[in-house]
Structure formats: structure tokens, C-alpha cells
Steps between C-alpha positions, in 0.01 A plus 500: 500500500638841398554731797221748561501861615281595794357850465337663802285813482416697814186689598571818306592291194156334483285800592471696172425422136836644391697282740303188413577571134866507604451155655370380165801652322742334745332160464509523119867597506583207728281250315792282388640499856189335648376772738315422821319807636444568871272788601414695813156635582411841356661787687344558846261203471681286761489792745128546432434131562696507827318816603165339420591201714565731795193723457136481610287329237354823356844653446632168371226490235593853393859390450385200296304738276810715461692192387220409257500850345881499466495175304197588290656826391809313383292243312306772316832641383634162389199353318280661240333163444205495745474121506864457603474781755187349656678165535775667705243707696324178593821341629580808712151509650524132591835552674376803694192305608735240646689777680175639641410155634839471668461846656176393667704266718620821668826383656865590451640148481807493275360207304191702417703809411712296258187368329357851472806674358574216254212620284692809391750289306233254386309786335803673345643176357165420339482848343853472359448146366172596333645817349807322360273236346286782359822631341566161338763398755394156627506512879334342802452603862681290760401554863816440701317302768532218245878525461670671798485273804574671831519445873210621716657829610200701384582859409865427423520143376817327379490280194586131521762426239430144384119503469507849347755400239295195412175694464652791308659268246191282474267791424720749315725289277210369283374856449848628411550209261179595319592873484226596744599779740418420865372804693570414864363668810780653704507524880302184577544127546334223697586248771515130425145488629387762248464799735579833330814674626675826414876541469540823697716799413614501137261211442448530124872547439553192715247307289696585186824391664348171618359422155829593330682269739255214446514529120878557481428821308762697309399826670240659727384848402333728755306779326426790731478881487871595521801462267666228707717539810662840561821618664274679751131574537432728198226679694768621741812516280415649161839395359442132586568265208353167401745215567540266201607198706529402865542175689231328704710570809518874429127514430428320829721743693323794336155364583596423860639851546201689368506501119186422298646189339371144485453354846795267584256212553372549146844441352588180685351243255648658186834571667518135605436391142736757347216665305545870427230757580433812296313803641316687222259793469154449349476878450834506315524157334801586280720563804742212570439514876720316749618140481559317828754219468704260711830655388594809303806657349653723764466860378439700814572444866194702600158411362245714683408717798197396705325639805248442773375840603360404840639228727547445872857483635535308825818518708518231768775526760585257779843476660417150617495376140878532477655152457160333548303271271132508411447877529429555131286189486291636787440825314413332171267252674297797626472644150411159360225458757360842400531414128732800447763478225843650565673669205852622582716398797823638646664350809778608737614349833212644703266658243266372232355745247232390255234641273137398452213616287230693684275245672200533733613241755853635553428640847431155648833368372682809632354446849625139507852599389507788750476248785858379444670791319485870423324570171476823303227528235577746220207552264671784315699273270531403133725257312692576181685215332762470228455175306754315287660159453803459730473865607652429841829402335557851369627726778460804273122444486472492879720808538304688232164428664617657827665792319186582299274492806751702701505775233124529541536505881295182528592305812505121476330345804582141407668317214445143383675287238342212312646160589524432125674833426203635305399811694620777727206631705500817709239599757451877501250760623166448322487859371831447314416192290413681177809722505716196577354291217544781248858572607608136501341439160654810342849431635520121475290424192522818295824655620720194454579472869492120498 
């Protein structure tokens, strides 16, 4: 079987006639490469479904009507043929009736929520498959509950490799062989017992990665609303440039440290299989985007500048920890119990400094730690990070980071180095993050200070 290409389109990419026409153009162009299409729900539909599930029945029904109107408007734009349009209208109404029945159960059980929100992708995938067929591109809807087998961690399920691979190949290979384009629902799967699950953050991207892995695809393409991965957030740094190629490891570091890149979990299946990922822009389809690969030709020591504009810096001091064991474990056990993730860590003989995202239950953890140490909570903190393969090996990069921040009179509260030599992260005052990002980007990525 010739290797396929998995092509995923996000919410903005399936929400307008123009963008759906782009999907058709992409599928036609990739026809000889056996495309498999994965789609998200229309933009904002998942949020509306979740909101409906958490609203009184009257408000929930209003949100369902809003979803109905959003889809019907799109269908009117796509089909001039009333018979074809009515067929799609009928499918949408049936799906929303099912949602309304689920909402009457009036509970917030994660299993129920997964069933409710799954209908966003079920509707969008049907629309895309019907429209492509209408455009003489043979295609068929595949609901991923039939091919992606997961555990029962509802709300953020993990796929099970062997049964998923078996089901994906069983259902998709015959379609690919017969030049029929599968249009697969992103974001959802099902347990071995057939219960609907969702894949959590980055779910539709994760679906594409899973399917690419299971098929042994040549490439996975993620079509979104930006021209790939940038050297910094282009909304903050106007001189930010699209990066032609980065490694999976660099992309993971960027995502972990605040950049709007694929979630690291999303990339695991394709990285394991050595399948490249390309980030492309539905609004600018001629742009080459960014290719994410296992290895790249070394051209620059510094890849990007990332930031988290608001974090909590904790400084934990206890003289009794000197030359003792178990102190760090005690701290991290408290955070684990509170389900709080720690980002950066710096340790000396008697002090531990670490950063966390803002969380509601932090105060309880702080009280427990305060019983055996002195703890200072600093909520006026941000993190700026310099990302690059093997960056820690280059003493000039480290020196330049401090020099640039010093010129701007930006004090570094804490510094952390990646264990894999892929980032230098500085904790600074929260009001200084934008100036720091701009200065580091201008000097290190535009000014040649590598």
C-alpha cells in the first residue's frame, strides 16, 4: 500500500465556504498521495456544546439553536442544489436532536460531556464529506469512534496502540485503495466497550497524528490559521519570521514554554514513527509553512523566543534540607496531590525555586509546605525562554541573554536550563515580559547575536 498523507483542518478551516473550497483544492492536489482528511468542529461549536451542557435547559436550547443557525448558514453558502442542502440539513437536525436528548439528563458526568461534544465533529465531517462528493471528489465520513480505541479517561483519553492500528488499517486502507477520501472526525474516539471519549487538549491534531502513525503515512499536515511556527509570537513581535523547519524536540520545548505550537502529546505518535508534520495556513495555502522533523540540518543555534506572561514563582527555604534526603520529594508529593504541574525548577543547598501556572488551589498546597519550611509566593512573575538545539553548549548564548536583559534593566529572578540543552528560561517581573521578548528576538534572531 502506497503511503498516505493525513491532512487535518481545524475549526476556522471548516467554518467558511472559501476555506472549505481550499480543502477541496488541497485534496485534489494530493489525490495521487492518498489523502486522509481529519476535521475539527466548526469554530466555537465545541465551546457552545460545553456551555449548553453546563446551562439550565432553556439556555441550553438557545445555544443548540445558535449551533443550528451557524451550520445552516454555511450549508446555504455551499449548496445551491436544494435537494442536497436539505439532505445535510436533515442530518444536522438529527444530530442536534440527539444532543438535546443528552442534555435532558442534566448532569456534568465526563462520559456525558464527551458524548455531547462529539457531535460537533460528527456534523462537520458529514458536511465536508458531502460537499467533496458534491464536487466530484469521492469521499465518505468516518466517525472515529469506529477506529480510534482509547482508555476510559473521559475528557482526556489516551489511544491504545494495537487495537487502534488494527481498526484504522481495517477501515481506511480499503477506501484509500479505491481512491475514496476518508473524512474522519477529529477529537473523539471510543473505549473498547464503545463509550465515546474525547482526546483532550489538541484533540483533533492528536487524531491526525494517531491516524498517521497507524497508517505509516508519509506526512501529517495540520492546516490552521497561521503561516506555520514563528520565531516569536507575531502578535507581540512584528518582526517574527516563519521557521521553515524545526525538530520535534524544539517544537515540544516551545509548546511547553508558552508558544502556540502543537501540543507535545500530539506529536508523540508521529515522532515515534519518524513521520514529519507540516503546519500550513488555510488562509494562505501557497505558503510553505513549517515542517517538523526528527532531525534537521543545523543552521542556527537559536530557534525562537517564547514567553509565559503570568506565572507564580515560589521560593521555598529550609536550612534543615541541607544534606538531607526526601525534601524535594515531599514538596512534589504535595503538588501531585493537588494536581498542580511544576514548570521550572532551580535548587541550591537550602532553597528550591520553582514556577507554576496560575491555579485556584495553590493556597492549600502553600499552607502544607509552610508547615516545614519558609515559602515566599511571588505572583508578579513571567517567563521568557530562548529555544534552540544544544543551546546550553554555547556559552556565548547564555552570556548574551544576560547582557541583553541587563541593558534593558530587567532583573532576572530565577534562571533554568533544559536538561536536554534546548532552552534557557528566565523568570522576570511580569510587567517586563514584552520588552524582554522583543529585545531578545531583535538581538539574538535578527541582530546575529547567536
